[in-house]
C-alpha positions as CSV (number, residue, x, y, z in Angstrom):
1,X,72.7,146.3,157.4
2,X,71.4,145.6,154.1
3,X,73.1,147.3,150.9
4,X,70.5,148.8,148.4
5,X,71.6,147.6,145.0
6,X,71.1,149.6,141.6
7,X,68.1,148.1,139.5
8,X,70.1,147.5,136.7
9,X,72.3,144.8,138.4
10,X,69.3,142.7,139.1
11,X,68.4,142.3,135.4
12,X,72.0,141.8,134.4
13,X,72.5,139.2,137.3
14,X,69.5,137.4,135.7
15,X,70.6,137.5,132.3
16,X,74.5,136.6,133.1
17,X,74.3,134.7,136.4
18,X,77.8,133.6,136.3
19,X,80.1,134.4,139.5
20,X,83.7,135.5,139.4
21,X,86.2,133.5,140.7
22,X,89.8,132.4,140.2
23,X,88.7,130.5,137.0
24,X,86.5,133.4,135.8
25,X,88.5,136.6,136.8
26,X,87.2,139.9,136.8
27,X,89.5,142.2,134.9
28,X,87.4,145.4,135.1
29,X,88.0,145.8,138.8
30,X,90.6,148.1,139.7
31,X,90.1,148.5,143.3
32,X,89.3,146.3,146.3
33,X,88.2,148.9,148.7
34,X,87.9,147.2,152.4
35,X,85.7,148.8,154.6
36,X,86.6,148.0,158.4
37,X,83.4,149.4,160.5
38,X,83.8,153.0,162.0
39,X,86.9,154.1,159.8
40,X,85.3,156.4,157.1
41,X,84.0,153.7,155.0
42,X,80.6,155.2,154.5
43,X,82.6,158.6,153.3
44,X,84.8,156.9,151.2
45,X,82.0,154.8,149.2
46,X,80.2,157.8,148.5
47,X,83.3,159.5,147.1
48,X,83.9,156.8,144.8
49,X,80.3,156.7,143.5
50,X,80.8,160.8,142.9
51,X,84.0,160.1,141.0
52,X,82.9,157.1,138.9
53,X,79.3,156.8,139.2
54,X,77.2,154.3,140.9
55,X,77.0,151.4,138.2
56,X,80.9,151.6,138.6
57,X,81.0,150.9,142.5
58,X,79.9,147.9,143.6
59,X,79.0,147.7,147.6
60,X,80.1,144.0,148.9
61,X,77.7,143.6,152.1
62,X,75.9,140.9,153.7
63,X,73.5,140.7,151.5
64,X,75.6,141.2,148.4
65,X,78.5,138.4,148.6
66,X,80.3,139.9,151.8
67,X,80.9,136.0,153.3
68,X,81.7,134.6,150.1
69,X,84.1,137.1,149.5
70,X,85.8,137.0,152.7
71,X,86.3,133.3,152.1
72,X,87.7,133.7,148.6
73,X,84.7,131.8,147.1
74,X,83.0,132.7,143.3
75,X,80.5,135.9,143.9
76,X,78.2,137.8,141.6
77,X,79.5,140.9,140.4
78,X,78.6,143.7,138.0
79,X,80.6,143.5,134.7
80,X,81.0,147.2,134.8
81,X,82.2,147.6,138.5
82,X,85.5,149.1,138.9
83,X,85.8,149.4,142.6
84,X,84.2,146.8,145.3
85,X,83.8,148.3,148.7
86,X,82.5,146.8,151.6
87,X,82.5,144.8,154.6
88,X,84.6,141.7,153.4
89,X,87.9,140.8,154.7
90,X,91.1,140.1,152.1
91,X,91.8,136.7,151.2
92,X,94.7,135.0,149.2
93,X,92.3,134.3,146.2
94,X,91.4,137.5,145.5
95,X,94.9,138.2,143.5
96,X,93.4,135.4,141.1
97,X,90.1,136.6,140.8
98,X,90.8,140.5,140.5
99,X,94.2,140.5,139.0
100,X,94.3,144.0,138.2
101,X,92.8,145.4,141.7
102,X,95.0,146.6,144.3
103,X,93.8,146.1,148.0
104,X,93.1,149.5,149.9
105,X,91.9,149.7,153.5
106,X,91.7,152.3,156.4
107,X,92.3,152.1,160.2
108,X,91.8,153.9,163.1
109,X,93.3,154.0,166.7
110,X,92.1,150.8,168.2
111,X,90.5,152.2,171.3
112,X,88.7,155.0,169.6
113,X,87.1,152.7,166.9
114,X,85.9,150.5,169.7
115,X,84.3,153.6,171.5
116,X,82.9,154.9,168.2
117,X,81.5,151.4,167.1
118,X,79.7,151.2,170.4
119,X,78.2,154.5,170.0
120,X,77.0,153.4,166.6
121,X,75.2,150.7,167.9
122,X,73.6,152.5,171.0
123,X,72.4,155.2,168.3
124,X,70.7,152.4,166.1
125,X,69.6,149.7,168.4
126,X,67.9,147.1,167.3
127,X,68.1,148.2,163.8
128,X,71.9,146.9,163.9
129,X,72.2,143.3,164.4
130,X,75.3,143.5,166.5
131,X,73.2,145.9,169.2
132,X,71.3,142.7,169.5
133,X,74.3,140.6,170.2
134,X,75.8,143.0,172.5
135,X,72.2,142.7,174.7
136,X,72.5,139.1,174.6
137,X,76.2,138.9,175.2
138,X,76.6,141.6,177.9
139,X,75.5,141.7,181.6
140,X,72.7,143.9,181.9
141,X,74.7,145.9,184.4
142,X,77.0,146.7,181.6
143,X,74.3,148.1,179.2
144,X,73.7,151.5,181.0
145,X,76.1,153.4,179.1
146,X,78.5,153.7,176.4
147,X,81.4,153.5,178.8
148,X,80.5,150.8,180.6
149,X,80.0,148.9,177.5
150,X,83.4,149.8,176.2
151,X,84.7,148.4,179.8
152,X,83.3,145.2,179.7
153,X,84.3,144.5,176.0
154,X,87.8,145.2,176.7
155,X,88.5,144.1,180.2
156,X,86.5,141.1,179.7
157,X,87.0,140.4,176.1
158,X,83.2,139.5,176.0
159,X,82.7,139.9,172.5
160,X,86.3,138.7,170.7
161,X,85.3,139.9,167.3
162,X,84.7,143.6,168.5
163,X,88.2,143.7,170.6
164,X,90.3,141.7,168.2
165,X,89.1,143.4,165.2
166,X,92.4,144.2,163.5
167,X,94.1,140.6,164.3
168,X,91.0,138.8,162.9
169,X,90.8,141.2,159.7
170,X,94.7,141.1,158.7
171,X,94.9,137.3,159.8
172,X,95.0,135.9,156.0
173,X,96.8,138.8,154.7
174,X,98.8,141.0,156.4
175,X,98.8,144.4,156.6
176,X,101.9,145.3,154.6
177,X,100.4,143.3,151.8
178,X,98.1,146.2,151.1
179,X,99.0,148.5,148.1
180,X,97.4,151.4,150.2
181,X,96.6,151.9,154.0
182,X,94.9,154.9,155.3
183,X,94.8,156.7,158.6
184,X,91.2,158.1,159.6
185,X,93.2,160.5,161.6
186,X,94.7,161.9,158.4
187,X,91.9,161.4,156.1
188,X,92.3,164.3,153.8
189,X,96.1,163.4,153.2
190,X,95.2,159.8,153.0
191,X,92.3,160.3,150.2
192,X,95.0,162.6,148.2
193,X,97.5,159.6,148.0
194,X,94.7,157.2,147.2
195,X,93.5,159.3,144.7
196,X,97.0,159.5,143.0
197,X,97.3,155.7,143.2
198,X,94.1,155.0,141.3
199,X,94.1,157.6,139.3
200,X,90.4,158.3,140.6
201,X,89.6,161.9,141.7
202,X,88.0,161.4,145.1
203,X,86.5,164.4,147.1
204,X,86.3,164.9,151.0
205,X,83.2,163.8,152.4
206,X,81.7,163.2,155.6
207,X,79.2,160.5,156.1
208,X,78.0,158.8,158.9
209,X,80.1,160.8,161.6
210,X,78.4,160.5,165.0
211,X,81.5,161.8,166.8
212,X,83.2,165.2,166.5
213,X,86.9,164.9,165.3
214,X,87.9,167.1,168.6
215,X,86.2,164.6,170.7
216,X,88.5,163.5,173.7
217,X,87.8,159.7,175.1
218,X,86.7,159.6,178.4
219,X,89.9,159.2,180.7
220,X,88.6,155.9,182.2
221,X,88.5,154.5,178.5
222,X,92.1,155.8,177.8
223,X,93.4,153.9,180.4
224,X,92.3,150.7,179.0
225,X,94.8,151.3,175.7
226,X,97.3,148.7,177.3
227,X,94.7,145.9,177.0
228,X,94.6,146.2,173.2
229,X,98.6,146.4,172.6
230,X,98.0,143.2,170.0
231,X,95.8,145.3,168.0
232,X,98.0,148.5,168.1
233,X,101.0,146.4,167.3
234,X,99.2,145.7,163.9
235,X,97.9,148.8,163.1
236,X,100.4,151.5,165.2
237,X,102.8,152.4,162.2
238,X,99.8,153.0,159.8
239,X,98.1,155.6,162.3
């Protein structure tokens, strides 16, 4: 999915195209906000934007440097950016590139996250590249319903990136090295803790929610929990 950048940033990048890196750190960034898909990330980005102003929050997505950030490489960023939020992985190089920043991330029950993620893809269909991947990788018989897709993904590990999300994400930087780990299931409580830690007044918002908080997973799906023990081992203490 493409992130819409502020028009002023295009002008700034044209006038000052230098990338930030270990050799040219960005001292203004105070928060590296990592958004693992379907863990309240959209709501959090909007909360940051409302608290600090849009120009002080930079979305790091596929079209704005997520790949380079995930590899610890140099990346262009607005000079006034205080919060970097998006789909990028933590990297050891970030300590030197952003010496004044804390790492923050939110997690969610692994089984529930996969269920929600698949529902999100089914709602967007071809608008999302991962839906196209689903159609390419999964047997046609499994594409009949959300439940059959989730069963196929978990039982056969058909798309490893979907079922080993936390294992992959926290591979280079362990979860214990994050300054803040919030739980999607305790969002308001976590938001208050993050506000206190960052000294940024964040308000509770609900953006891009497709599943009610009171929704219960189908019993057949809940029985798959034992197949994700490696994921629960990483995030279980933070849920």
